[in-house]
Biopython code that builds the backbone (N, CA, C, O; Angstrom):
import numpy as np
from Bio.PDB.StructureBuilder import StructureBuilder

atoms = [
    (1, "MET", "N", (103.405, 40.773, 17.627)),
    (1, "MET", "CA", (104.231, 41.898, 17.997)),
    (1, "MET", "C", (105.570, 41.436, 18.561)),
    (1, "MET", "O", (106.579, 42.129, 18.429)),
    (2, "GLU", "N", (105.574, 40.271, 19.186)),
    (2, "GLU", "CA", (106.808, 39.723, 19.750)),
    (2, "GLU", "C", (107.842, 39.484, 18.654)),
    (2, "GLU", "O", (109.021, 39.792, 18.829)),
    (3, "THR", "N", (107.398, 38.933, 17.521)),
    (3, "THR", "CA", (108.308, 38.691, 16.404)),
    (3, "THR", "C", (108.883, 40.000, 15.901)),
    (3, "THR", "O", (110.087, 40.098, 15.664)),
    (4, "PHE", "N", (108.035, 41.011, 15.735)),
    (4, "PHE", "CA", (108.512, 42.314, 15.275)),
    (4, "PHE", "C", (109.551, 42.881, 16.236)),
    (4, "PHE", "O", (110.592, 43.371, 15.796)),
    (5, "ASN", "N", (109.290, 42.822, 17.523)),
    (5, "ASN", "CA", (110.219, 43.388, 18.502)),
    (5, "ASN", "C", (111.573, 42.683, 18.467)),
    (5, "ASN", "O", (112.613, 43.335, 18.562)),
    (6, "LYS", "N", (111.567, 41.367, 18.333)),
    (6, "LYS", "CA", (112.827, 40.625, 18.251)),
    (6, "LYS", "C", (113.591, 40.992, 16.985)),
    (6, "LYS", "O", (114.799, 41.226, 17.018)),
    (7, "ILE", "N", (112.869, 41.038, 15.872)),
    (7, "ILE", "CA", (113.515, 41.362, 14.598)),
    (7, "ILE", "C", (114.035, 42.798, 14.620)),
    (7, "ILE", "O", (115.157, 43.053, 14.184)),
    (8, "ALA", "N", (113.240, 43.731, 15.118)),
    (8, "ALA", "CA", (113.684, 45.124, 15.204)),
    (8, "ALA", "C", (114.925, 45.240, 16.085)),
    (8, "ALA", "O", (115.838, 46.008, 15.779)),
    (9, "GLY", "N", (114.959, 44.491, 17.159)),
    (9, "GLY", "CA", (116.123, 44.499, 18.045)),
    (9, "GLY", "C", (117.370, 43.970, 17.353)),
    (9, "GLY", "O", (118.455, 44.532, 17.501)),
    (10, "LEU", "N", (117.213, 42.885, 16.597)),
    (10, "LEU", "CA", (118.352, 42.330, 15.860)),
    (10, "LEU", "C", (118.852, 43.297, 14.789)),
    (10, "LEU", "O", (120.057, 43.475, 14.611)),
    (11, "ILE", "N", (117.918, 43.911, 14.087)),
    (11, "ILE", "CA", (118.293, 44.873, 13.047)),
    (11, "ILE", "C", (118.996, 46.073, 13.682)),
    (11, "ILE", "O", (120.030, 46.526, 13.191)),
    (12, "ALA", "N", (118.435, 46.576, 14.766)),
    (12, "ALA", "CA", (119.017, 47.744, 15.435)),
    (12, "ALA", "C", (120.433, 47.447, 15.904)),
    (12, "ALA", "O", (121.334, 48.270, 15.741)),
    (13, "GLU", "N", (120.625, 46.281, 16.481)),
    (13, "GLU", "CA", (121.961, 45.891, 16.939)),
    (13, "GLU", "C", (122.911, 45.756, 15.752)),
    (13, "GLU", "O", (124.055, 46.207, 15.809)),
    (14, "ASN", "N", (122.436, 45.142, 14.691)),
    (14, "ASN", "CA", (123.242, 44.918, 13.495)),
    (14, "ASN", "C", (123.639, 46.223, 12.823)),
    (14, "ASN", "O", (124.766, 46.362, 12.347)),
    (15, "ARG", "N", (122.716, 47.181, 12.781)),
    (15, "ARG", "CA", (122.944, 48.445, 12.072)),
    (15, "ARG", "C", (123.395, 49.580, 12.985)),
    (15, "ARG", "O", (123.747, 50.657, 12.504)),
    (16, "GLY", "N", (123.387, 49.352, 14.296)),
    (16, "GLY", "CA", (123.799, 50.388, 15.232)),
    (16, "GLY", "C", (122.829, 51.561, 15.300)),
    (16, "GLY", "O", (123.236, 52.720, 15.385)),
    (17, "ILE", "N", (121.534, 51.236, 15.261)),
    (17, "ILE", "CA", (120.511, 52.278, 15.328)),
    (17, "ILE", "C", (119.537, 51.971, 16.459)),
    (17, "ILE", "O", (119.563, 50.887, 17.041)),
    (18, "ASP", "N", (118.685, 52.936, 16.759)),
    (18, "ASP", "CA", (117.674, 52.787, 17.801)),
    (18, "ASP", "C", (116.510, 51.952, 17.247)),
    (18, "ASP", "O", (115.960, 52.268, 16.192)),
    (19, "ALA", "N", (116.149, 50.908, 17.955)),
    (19, "ALA", "CA", (115.068, 50.015, 17.509)),
    (19, "ALA", "C", (113.738, 50.756, 17.368)),
    (19, "ALA", "O", (112.885, 50.338, 16.585)),
    (20, "SER", "N", (113.548, 51.838, 18.107)),
    (20, "SER", "CA", (112.283, 52.576, 18.024)),
    (20, "SER", "C", (112.122, 53.281, 16.673)),
    (20, "SER", "O", (111.022, 53.715, 16.331)),
    (21, "LYS", "N", (113.194, 53.395, 15.916)),
    (21, "LYS", "CA", (113.140, 54.020, 14.591)),
    (21, "LYS", "C", (112.683, 53.037, 13.508)),
    (21, "LYS", "O", (112.412, 53.434, 12.375)),
    (22, "ILE", "N", (112.601, 51.758, 13.867)),
    (22, "ILE", "CA", (112.250, 50.715, 12.903)),
    (22, "ILE", "C", (110.749, 50.450, 12.966)),
    (22, "ILE", "O", (110.187, 50.233, 14.040)),
    (23, "THR", "N", (110.112, 50.472, 11.797)),
    (23, "THR", "CA", (108.684, 50.152, 11.692)),
    (23, "THR", "C", (108.533, 48.992, 10.712)),
    (23, "THR", "O", (109.503, 48.563, 10.089)),
    (24, "LYS", "N", (107.316, 48.496, 10.585)),
    (24, "LYS", "CA", (107.076, 47.423, 9.623)),
    (24, "LYS", "C", (107.264, 47.897, 8.187)),
    (24, "LYS", "O", (107.491, 47.085, 7.290)),
    (25, "ASP", "N", (107.171, 49.202, 7.966)),
    (25, "ASP", "CA", (107.349, 49.761, 6.624)),
    (25, "ASP", "C", (108.802, 50.106, 6.306)),
    (25, "ASP", "O", (109.107, 50.511, 5.184)),
    (26, "THR", "N", (109.686, 49.952, 7.263)),
    (26, "THR", "CA", (111.105, 50.249, 7.044)),
    (26, "THR", "C", (111.666, 49.287, 6.003)),
    (26, "THR", "O", (111.595, 48.069, 6.163)),
    (27, "THR", "N", (112.225, 49.856, 4.931)),
    (27, "THR", "CA", (112.785, 49.023, 3.867)),
    (27, "THR", "C", (114.248, 48.719, 4.161)),
    (27, "THR", "O", (114.962, 49.518, 4.767)),
    (28, "PHE", "N", (114.672, 47.542, 3.714)),
    (28, "PHE", "CA", (116.052, 47.129, 3.959)),
    (28, "PHE", "C", (117.038, 47.878, 3.069)),
    (28, "PHE", "O", (118.097, 48.301, 3.531)),
    (29, "ASP", "N", (116.695, 48.040, 1.811)),
    (29, "ASP", "CA", (117.652, 48.669, 0.892)),
    (29, "ASP", "C", (117.702, 50.187, 1.051)),
    (29, "ASP", "O", (118.786, 50.749, 1.202)),
    (30, "THR", "N", (116.567, 50.853, 1.019)),
    (30, "THR", "CA", (116.548, 52.314, 1.052)),
    (30, "THR", "C", (116.719, 52.876, 2.468)),
    (30, "THR", "O", (117.606, 53.696, 2.705)),
    (31, "ASP", "N", (115.883, 52.442, 3.397)),
    (31, "ASP", "CA", (115.900, 53.016, 4.744)),
    (31, "ASP", "C", (117.091, 52.557, 5.581)),
    (31, "ASP", "O", (117.655, 53.340, 6.346)),
    (32, "LEU", "N", (117.470, 51.297, 5.438)),
    (32, "LEU", "CA", (118.538, 50.754, 6.281)),
    (32, "LEU", "C", (119.867, 50.578, 5.542)),
    (32, "LEU", "O", (120.877, 50.219, 6.149)),
    (33, "ALA", "N", (119.862, 50.831, 4.234)),
    (33, "ALA", "CA", (121.080, 50.706, 3.409)),
    (33, "ALA", "C", (121.743, 49.336, 3.575)),
    (33, "ALA", "O", (122.961, 49.228, 3.717)),
    (34, "ILE", "N", (120.908, 48.297, 3.554)),
    (34, "ILE", "CA", (121.413, 46.933, 3.671)),
    (34, "ILE", "C", (121.577, 46.359, 2.271)),
    (34, "ILE", "O", (120.613, 46.272, 1.511)),
    (35, "ASP", "N", (122.812, 45.964, 1.932)),
    (35, "ASP", "CA", (123.046, 45.347, 0.627)),
    (35, "ASP", "C", (122.803, 43.842, 0.737)),
    (35, "ASP", "O", (122.472, 43.341, 1.812)),
    (36, "SER", "N", (122.964, 43.137, -0.354)),
    (36, "SER", "CA", (122.628, 41.706, -0.381)),
    (36, "SER", "C", (123.493, 40.886, 0.583)),
    (36, "SER", "O", (123.005, 39.931, 1.188)),
    (37, "LEU", "N", (124.753, 41.246, 0.729)),
    (37, "LEU", "CA", (125.631, 40.520, 1.651)),
    (37, "LEU", "C", (125.214, 40.760, 3.099)),
    (37, "LEU", "O", (125.143, 39.822, 3.893)),
    (38, "ASP", "N", (124.936, 42.027, 3.441)),
    (38, "ASP", "CA", (124.447, 42.346, 4.788)),
    (38, "ASP", "C", (123.117, 41.658, 5.066)),
    (38, "ASP", "O", (122.866, 41.200, 6.181)),
    (39, "MET", "N", (122.266, 41.588, 4.046)),
    (39, "MET", "CA", (120.947, 40.957, 4.196)),
    (39, "MET", "C", (121.113, 39.473, 4.510)),
    (39, "MET", "O", (120.436, 38.946, 5.393)),
    (40, "MET", "N", (121.999, 38.804, 3.801)),
    (40, "MET", "CA", (122.212, 37.375, 4.059)),
    (40, "MET", "C", (122.748, 37.156, 5.471)),
    (40, "MET", "O", (122.335, 36.219, 6.155)),
    (41, "ASP", "N", (123.664, 38.015, 5.909)),
    (41, "ASP", "CA", (124.203, 37.912, 7.267)),
    (41, "ASP", "C", (123.095, 38.101, 8.300)),
    (41, "ASP", "O", (123.001, 37.345, 9.267)),
    (42, "MET", "N", (122.265, 39.108, 8.090)),
    (42, "MET", "CA", (121.176, 39.369, 9.016)),
    (42, "MET", "C", (120.160, 38.217, 9.010)),
    (42, "MET", "O", (119.662, 37.827, 10.066)),
    (43, "LEU", "N", (119.857, 37.680, 7.836)),
    (43, "LEU", "CA", (118.913, 36.566, 7.752)),
    (43, "LEU", "C", (119.458, 35.319, 8.451)),
    (43, "LEU", "O", (118.693, 34.531, 9.007)),
    (44, "MET", "N", (120.773, 35.145, 8.421)),
    (44, "MET", "CA", (121.383, 34.020, 9.158)),
    (44, "MET", "C", (121.158, 34.204, 10.661)),
    (44, "MET", "O", (120.834, 33.246, 11.363)),
    (45, "GLN", "N", (121.328, 35.429, 11.151)),
    (45, "GLN", "CA", (121.087, 35.712, 12.569)),
    (45, "GLN", "C", (119.627, 35.457, 12.933)),
    (45, "GLN", "O", (119.328, 34.888, 13.983)),
    (46, "ILE", "N", (118.738, 35.879, 12.068)),
    (46, "ILE", "CA", (117.309, 35.701, 12.327)),
    (46, "ILE", "C", (116.935, 34.222, 12.277)),
    (46, "ILE", "O", (116.118, 33.760, 13.074)),
    (47, "SER", "N", (117.525, 33.486, 11.351)),
    (47, "SER", "CA", (117.231, 32.048, 11.276)),
    (47, "SER", "C", (117.683, 31.342, 12.547)),
    (47, "SER", "O", (117.007, 30.431, 13.025)),
    (48, "GLU", "N", (118.821, 31.756, 13.098)),
    (48, "GLU", "CA", (119.297, 31.167, 14.353)),
    (48, "GLU", "C", (118.385, 31.560, 15.519)),
    (48, "GLU", "O", (118.057, 30.725, 16.361)),
    (49, "GLU", "N", (117.979, 32.822, 15.565)),
    (49, "GLU", "CA", (117.131, 33.320, 16.650)),
    (49, "GLU", "C", (115.778, 32.605, 16.690)),
    (49, "GLU", "O", (115.265, 32.291, 17.764)),
    (50, "PHE", "N", (115.206, 32.351, 15.511)),
    (50, "PHE", "CA", (113.860, 31.781, 15.443)),
    (50, "PHE", "C", (113.845, 30.290, 15.094)),
    (50, "PHE", "O", (112.776, 29.684, 15.019)),
    (51, "GLY", "N", (115.017, 29.699, 14.882)),
    (51, "GLY", "CA", (115.074, 28.276, 14.556)),
    (51, "GLY", "C", (114.500, 27.956, 13.187)),
    (51, "GLY", "O", (113.849, 26.928, 12.998)),
    (52, "ILE", "N", (114.748, 28.851, 12.232)),
    (52, "ILE", "CA", (114.244, 28.685, 10.868)),
    (52, "ILE", "C", (115.384, 28.194, 9.987)),
    (52, "ILE", "O", (116.501, 28.705, 10.064)),
    (53, "ALA", "N", (115.099, 27.200, 9.151)),
    (53, "ALA", "CA", (116.108, 26.722, 8.210)),
    (53, "ALA", "C", (116.386, 27.809, 7.171)),
    (53, "ALA", "O", (115.462, 28.431, 6.646)),
    (54, "THR", "N", (117.652, 28.026, 6.887)),
    (54, "THR", "CA", (117.997, 29.080, 5.925)),
    (54, "THR", "C", (117.464, 28.757, 4.529)),
    (54, "THR", "O", (117.292, 29.665, 3.717)),
    (55, "ASP", "N", (117.204, 27.499, 4.239)),
    (55, "ASP", "CA", (116.632, 27.117, 2.941)),
    (55, "ASP", "C", (115.240, 27.702, 2.741)),
    (55, "ASP", "O", (114.801, 27.897, 1.608)),
    (56, "ASP", "N", (114.546, 27.983, 3.841)),
    (56, "ASP", "CA", (113.189, 28.518, 3.782)),
    (56, "ASP", "C", (113.156, 30.009, 3.440)),
    (56, "ASP", "O", (112.124, 30.536, 3.023)),
    (57, "ILE", "N", (114.286, 30.677, 3.619)),
    (57, "ILE", "CA", (114.335, 32.133, 3.451)),
    (57, "ILE", "C", (114.566, 32.487, 1.985)),
    (57, "ILE", "O", (115.484, 31.976, 1.345)),
    (58, "LYS", "N", (113.717, 33.369, 1.469)),
    (58, "LYS", "CA", (113.843, 33.855, 0.094)),
    (58, "LYS", "C", (114.070, 35.365, 0.146)),
    (58, "LYS", "O", (113.110, 36.136, 0.137)),
    (59, "PRO", "N", (115.346, 35.793, 0.201)),
    (59, "PRO", "CA", (115.641, 37.210, 0.402)),
    (59, "PRO", "C", (115.013, 38.137, -0.637)),
    (59, "PRO", "O", (114.674, 39.272, -0.300)),
    (60, "GLY", "N", (114.847, 37.707, -1.863)),
    (60, "GLY", "CA", (114.267, 38.560, -2.898)),
    (60, "GLY", "C", (112.818, 38.917, -2.648)),
    (60, "GLY", "O", (112.315, 39.893, -3.205)),
    (61, "GLU", "N", (112.137, 38.138, -1.815)),
    (61, "GLU", "CA", (110.727, 38.393, -1.516)),
    (61, "GLU", "C", (110.540, 39.271, -0.283)),
    (61, "GLU", "O", (109.417, 39.660, 0.038)),
    (62, "ILE", "N", (111.622, 39.580, 0.399)),
    (62, "ILE", "CA", (111.554, 40.352, 1.637)),
    (62, "ILE", "C", (112.076, 41.757, 1.362)),
    (62, "ILE", "O", (113.283, 41.969, 1.240)),
    (63, "LYS", "N", (111.163, 42.708, 1.266)),
    (63, "LYS", "CA", (111.514, 44.088, 0.926)),
    (63, "LYS", "C", (111.566, 45.009, 2.141)),
    (63, "LYS", "O", (112.340, 45.966, 2.174)),
    (64, "ASN", "N", (110.730, 44.708, 3.145)),
    (64, "ASN", "CA", (110.701, 45.563, 4.333)),
    (64, "ASN", "C", (110.564, 44.708, 5.592)),
    (64, "ASN", "O", (110.420, 43.488, 5.516)),
    (65, "VAL", "N", (110.610, 45.354, 6.724)),
    (65, "VAL", "CA", (110.567, 44.636, 7.997)),
    (65, "VAL", "C", (109.243, 43.873, 8.143)),
    (65, "VAL", "O", (109.225, 42.755, 8.658)),
    (66, "GLY", "N", (108.149, 44.469, 7.695)),
    (66, "GLY", "CA", (106.851, 43.793, 7.767)),
    (66, "GLY", "C", (106.830, 42.495, 6.985)),
    (66, "GLY", "O", (106.247, 41.509, 7.436)),
    (67, "ASP", "N", (107.463, 42.481, 5.809)),
    (67, "ASP", "CA", (107.558, 41.248, 5.018)),
    (67, "ASP", "C", (108.299, 40.166, 5.801)),
    (67, "ASP", "O", (107.898, 39.002, 5.805)),
    (68, "LEU", "N", (109.382, 40.564, 6.462)),
    (68, "LEU", "CA", (110.179, 39.606, 7.227)),
    (68, "LEU", "C", (109.401, 39.069, 8.419)),
    (68, "LEU", "O", (109.469, 37.877, 8.718)),
    (69, "VAL", "N", (108.670, 39.927, 9.093)),
    (69, "VAL", "CA", (107.847, 39.500, 10.237)),
    (69, "VAL", "C", (106.789, 38.506, 9.776)),
    (69, "VAL", "O", (106.603, 37.469, 10.412)),
    (70, "LYS", "N", (106.095, 38.802, 8.687)),
    (70, "LYS", "CA", (105.077, 37.892, 8.148)),
    (70, "LYS", "C", (105.698, 36.542, 7.794)),
    (70, "LYS", "O", (105.134, 35.487, 8.086)),
    (71, "PHE", "N", (106.865, 36.597, 7.162)),
    (71, "PHE", "CA", (107.534, 35.365, 6.771)),
    (71, "PHE", "C", (107.890, 34.518, 7.995)),
    (71, "PHE", "O", (107.602, 33.322, 8.033)),
    (72, "VAL", "N", (108.513, 35.141, 8.987)),
    (72, "VAL", "CA", (108.924, 34.406, 10.195)),
    (72, "VAL", "C", (107.692, 33.829, 10.879)),
    (72, "VAL", "O", (107.704, 32.666, 11.280)),
    (73, "ASP", "N", (106.635, 34.612, 11.019)),
    (73, "ASP", "CA", (105.420, 34.124, 11.677)),
    (73, "ASP", "C", (104.780, 32.967, 10.903)),
    (73, "ASP", "O", (104.162, 32.092, 11.510)),
    (74, "SER", "N", (104.917, 32.951, 9.589)),
    (74, "SER", "CA", (104.327, 31.875, 8.793)),
    (74, "SER", "C", (105.112, 30.569, 8.916)),
    (74, "SER", "O", (104.562, 29.494, 8.676)),
    (75, "ILE", "N", (106.369, 30.649, 9.281)),
    (75, "ILE", "CA", (107.225, 29.467, 9.387)),
    (75, "ILE", "C", (107.218, 28.864, 10.782)),
    (75, "ILE", "O", (107.238, 27.642, 10.932)),
    (76, "LYS", "N", (107.189, 29.709, 11.799)),
    (76, "LYS", "CA", (107.342, 29.174, 13.171)),
    (76, "LYS", "C", (106.077, 28.617, 13.749)),
    (76, "LYS", "O", (106.075, 28.142, 14.884)),
]
sb = StructureBuilder()
sb.init_structure("model")
sb.init_model(0)
sb.init_chain("A")
sb.init_seg("    ")
for serial, (resi, resn, name, xyz) in enumerate(atoms, 1):
    if name == "N":
        sb.init_residue(resn, " ", resi, " ")
    sb.init_atom(name, np.array(xyz, "f"), 0.0, 1.0, " ", f" {name:<3s}", serial, name[0])
structure = sb.get_structure()
């Protein structure tokens, strides 16, 4: 849950929304209107926050917040 809360906080700050509106089912493209450039920027922030090498991140495999949480938890 700690990973989800950190990621939701980063997304909320990045998108200017309330973190309580973000769930694991929240999609990046449809729900958050994040395009590929915004996604790469956000993934860079997340890689810095969690100490993950950007080479490990595969944006095409991450469709929603839950996917990102699972990915981060599998790496750290």
